[in-house]
C-alpha positions as CSV (number, residue, x, y, z in Angstrom):
1,A,18.3,11.6,-9.7
2,Q,19.4,11.9,-6.1
3,L,17.5,15.2,-5.7
4,K,14.2,13.5,-6.9
5,I,14.7,10.7,-4.4
6,S,15.3,13.3,-1.6
7,K,12.2,15.2,-2.6
8,G,10.2,12.0,-2.6
9,I,11.5,10.9,0.8
10,T,10.9,14.4,2.2
11,A,7.3,14.3,1.0
12,L,6.8,10.8,2.4
13,A,8.2,11.8,5.8
14,L,5.9,14.9,5.9
15,F,2.9,12.8,4.9
16,T,3.7,10.2,7.6
17,V,3.8,13.0,10.2
18,L,0.6,14.4,8.8
19,Y,-1.4,11.2,8.8
20,G,-0.2,10.4,12.4
21,T,-1.2,13.9,13.5
22,V,-4.7,13.6,12.0
23,F,-5.1,10.1,13.5
24,Y,-4.1,11.2,17.0
25,H,-6.3,14.3,16.8
26,I,-9.4,12.4,15.7
27,V,-9.0,9.0,17.5
28,E,-7.2,10.1,20.7
29,G,-8.7,13.5,21.0
30,F,-5.3,15.2,21.3
31,S,-5.1,18.9,20.4
32,W,-3.5,19.7,17.0
33,V,-0.3,20.8,18.7
34,D,-0.2,17.7,20.9
35,S,-1.0,15.5,17.9
36,V,2.0,16.9,15.9
37,Y,4.2,16.7,18.9
38,F,3.2,13.1,19.7
39,A,3.6,12.0,16.0
40,V,7.1,13.4,15.8
41,I,8.2,12.3,19.2
42,T,7.0,8.8,18.4
43,L,8.7,8.6,15.0
44,T,12.0,9.8,16.4
45,T,11.7,7.2,19.3
46,V,12.3,10.0,21.8
47,G,9.1,9.1,23.7
48,Y,9.0,11.4,26.7
49,G,6.0,9.6,28.1
50,D,3.9,12.7,28.8
51,L,1.3,11.6,26.2
52,A,0.2,8.1,25.3
53,P,-2.7,6.6,23.3
54,Q,-5.6,5.5,25.6
55,T,-7.7,3.6,23.1
56,N,-7.0,0.1,21.8
57,I,-7.1,1.3,18.2
58,G,-4.7,4.1,19.1
59,K,-2.3,1.6,20.7
60,L,-2.4,-0.7,17.7
61,F,-2.0,2.2,15.3
62,T,1.0,3.4,17.2
63,V,2.7,0.0,16.8
64,Y,2.0,0.1,13.1
65,Y,3.1,3.8,12.9
66,V,6.4,3.2,14.7
67,L,7.3,0.1,12.6
68,N,6.6,1.8,9.3
69,G,7.6,5.3,10.3
70,L,11.0,4.4,11.6
71,G,12.2,3.3,8.2
72,I,10.8,6.4,6.6
73,I,12.4,8.8,9.1
74,Y,15.7,6.9,8.8
75,A,15.6,7.2,5.0
76,Y,14.8,10.9,5.3
77,A,17.7,11.5,7.7
78,N,20.0,9.4,5.5
79,S,19.0,11.4,2.4
80,L,19.8,14.7,4.3
81,Y,23.2,13.3,5.3
82,T,24.0,12.0,1.9
83,R,23.1,15.3,0.3
84,Q,25.4,17.2,2.7
85,A,28.2,14.7,2.2
86,N,27.9,15.0,-1.6
87,K,27.9,18.8,-1.4
88,R,31.0,18.7,0.8
89,N,32.8,16.3,-1.5
90,A,32.0,18.4,-4.5
91,E,33.3,21.6,-2.7
92,N,36.5,19.8,-1.7
93,S,37.0,18.4,-5.3
94,N,36.5,21.9,-6.7
95,S,38.9,23.4,-4.2
96,E,41.6,20.8,-5.1
97,S,41.1,21.4,-8.8
98,N,41.6,25.1,-8.3
99,Q,44.8,24.5,-6.3
100,E,46.2,22.2,-9.0
101,K,45.7,24.9,-11.6
102,E,47.7,27.5,-9.7
């Protein structure tokens, strides 16, 4: 069940970056590379300031994009962390079981 949730969140995170990329390319006229760069930098709240939306619709979309995207990116990062923690716990549990048998 956890793996299905992780796959769903991963797909949602990728879709979020994709629709931001397409929006910034079409509306703001950014190159494809700049569009991907800006979408990721915006969602991760790094915001170097080297690119910024110039149109009113671009600015309004960015507000919406950040407010919705932050939760999605947080959930994605949390799912990665949870998966790694569960993997480590399972490995530790197996290791302890093997030591008890000896």
